[in-house]
N, C-alpha and C positions, 0 to 999 in steps of 0.2 A: 751744453750740448754742442757737439761739433759735427761737422759733415761738410760736404762740398759747398764752398762759398761761405761757410760760417767760421768765425774766429772764436775760440774759447775765451771767456772773460779772463782778464789778467789784472792783477794788482801788484804794484811794486812797493815793497816794504824796505825801508832803510834802517840800518842800525849803526849810526855814526860814531858811537863812542865806546860801547862795551863796558865791562866792569873791571877790567884788569889793566889796560894800557893807560898811560898818562901823558902829560905834556913833554916829558923827557923822551918818550917814544916817538911822539910826533907833535911838534909845537902847535899845529893847527887843529888838534883834536878838540872838539867842542865839549866843554866840561860844565860850565855854569848855565843857569837858565837863559841868559841873554845870548850866549854862544849857541846853545841848542835851538833857540828861537830863530836866529839868523840861518842856521843850518837847515832847519825845518822849512823855512821859506824858500831857500835855494833848492832843496829836494823836491818840494811841491812844484816849483817852476820847471824842474827837470822831468816831472811826470810821476813822482811818488804818490802813493795813496795812503801810506802809513809810516809813522816814525816809531821806532822802538828805542826808548831812551833809558839810560842809567843816570842816577844822580850820585853825587860825590859829597864827601865830607870836606871840611876846610883844608885838609892836607891832600885832597885829590883822591882819597881812597873810596872804595865801593861803599855805598850807603843804602840801607833800606829804611827810609824815613818818610812818613806821611806828609809832614810839613814841606820837606824838600821836594817831594813829588808834586804837591799842590802848587808850589811856587813855580816849578819848571813847567808843569802842564799849563798854568795860567799864561806864562810868558810865550809858550808855543802857540796857544790858542789866540792870544792877542796878536801874534804875528800872522797867523794863517786862517783864523776863524774856524769854521766847521769843515773846511776843505781837506783836512788831513786827519786821519785817525791817529790818536796818540796812545801808544801802548807802553805801559811801564813794565818793569821786570820784577820778579820775585826771587831772582837768582841768589843763591846763598854765597857763592864765591868762597866757600869754606869758612865763613864768618857767622852765619845765621842758622838758627834752628827752625824746623818747620813751623812752630807756633809763632815765631817772630815774622817769618815770611808771610804767613796767612794774616797776621795782625795788620801788616802794612797794606795788604790788599783790602781788608775789611774797612780800615780807617780811610783809605783813599777812594775806594769805590770807582776805580778807573773805567774809562770807556773800553779799554782792552788791556789784558795782562798776559805775559808769558809765564807759564808754569812748568817747571821741570818736575814731572811726576816722581822721578827717582829720588829727588831731594825731599819730597813731601810724604811719600809712602814708605814705611819701613818694610 
């Protein structure tokens, strides 16, 4: 609700790494769980309420993997506790089919997830 003297509630969400860019694009891009945990702590300190995180394979490529998400989520949670919402992605990045996208969500059971409906609905 807004009106004279009232401020609309605001939440700052950060998406520090995305699914396409890598260390070659920007050496400070947080990729692994520890880097994402450090970034999450810095973002929380700067006022963020939520982090949207992508996980990567060993070569730095986009990955939808429940184990990798659990590992990253744990690292972030260990760094910031319950003070930051952790959102994973189901983004296909041209690599995954809808069944694979939904499987990682079901296996991970995240606190929050981004869903691109155009990728999931034919």
